[in-house]
C-alpha positions, 0 to 999 in steps of 0.5 A, a space after each residue: 605746434 609740433 611734437 618733437 621726435 627725431 632720429 639721430 644717426 651715429 656711425 654704426 648706431 641709430 639713436 631713435 628716441 620717442 619722447 614721452 610727454 604728460 597726458 593731455 589731462 595732466 597738461 590741462 590741469 597744469 596749464 593756465 589759459 590767458 586768451 588776451 595774452 595769447 592774442 597779444 603775443 601772436 600779434 607781436 610775433 606776426 608784426 615782427 615776422 621776417 624781422 628777427 636778425 642779429 643772431 635770433 632763431 627762426 620761428 620754427 625753432 621757437 615753436 619747438 622750444 615752446 612745444 617742449 616746455 608746454 608738453 613737459 610742463 616745465 617751469 624753471 627755464 634758463 636761456 644762455 644768449 638772449 640776442 634781441 629776444 625772439 627765442 625768449 618770447 617763445 619760451 616765456 609764452 610757454 612758461 606763461 601757460 605752465 606757471 613758470 619763468 625764464 632767466 635769460 642772459 645777454 652780454 651785449 647791452 644794445 641787444 639786451 635793451 632791445 630785448 627788454 623792449 620786445 618783452 614789454 611789447 609782447 606782454 611777457 615781461 613778468 615771465 622773464 628775468 633778463 640779465 645783462 652779464 657775461 654768461 661764462 661767469 653768471 651761469 656758474 653762479 646761478 643756483 638753479 634748479 632748472 628743468 629747461 635750458 636753451 644754449 645759443 651763445 658762443 659756440 666754443 663754450 657750449 660744452 662748458 655751459 653744459 657742464 656748468 648747468 648739468 648739476 643744476 638740471 633736474 631729472 627729466 629736464 631738457 638741455 637744448 642747444 642751437 646751430 647743431 648739425 647732425 653727426 657726420 655733417 659739417 658743423 660750426 666749430 665748438 658745436 661738433 665737440 659739444 654734440 660728441 660730448 652729450 651723445 657719449 653721456 649715458 645719463 642723457 638721451 639726445 636727438 637733433 632736429 634740423 628742420 630749422 637752424 639745428 637744435 640738439 635736444 637732450 633729456 636728462 634721465 
């Protein structure tokens, strides 16, 4: 897996954030090894390679999410926008090693049902609380706290999702969002405004990784 450190460029400024992760010894103490589960997940992901369509992330972004969770020992995850579960599987796999769990929210019943089947086949159902709901409403109602959030639902609502989650995100926690383009480049409507918003916050350090589908990675100070 890959370590996530990425410069982000803004007119007149350069934000270069070096992510500081727990030591290997600490991670070893907090990580739970399950070779049988690892093999099952790896086999499942391999069998589904190049089949993840319908609004799912590419595998490279799944790896980044996995790395962030594992390297920071996060245990309380929220995903906004399950689709059919590709990103959920990467995150739940990491949570299976940290002793954590993922709440994931999807509004479309067909995608939700397909995701549930995928979670079961991958052997990760016990690490995922999958909700069929309107995230506009549910995200406000979830009590938290969370230490890791991934937003990949309706782009025009990204800033609203962030504002709803921010009070529930622990210090040192991470808010990530998909389909984000670096500042100064063309992006999807809604994601540009979201990135401008989080970059202006002194309480967060934000980078963008554009090696896959584009991920903003914001650490709460």
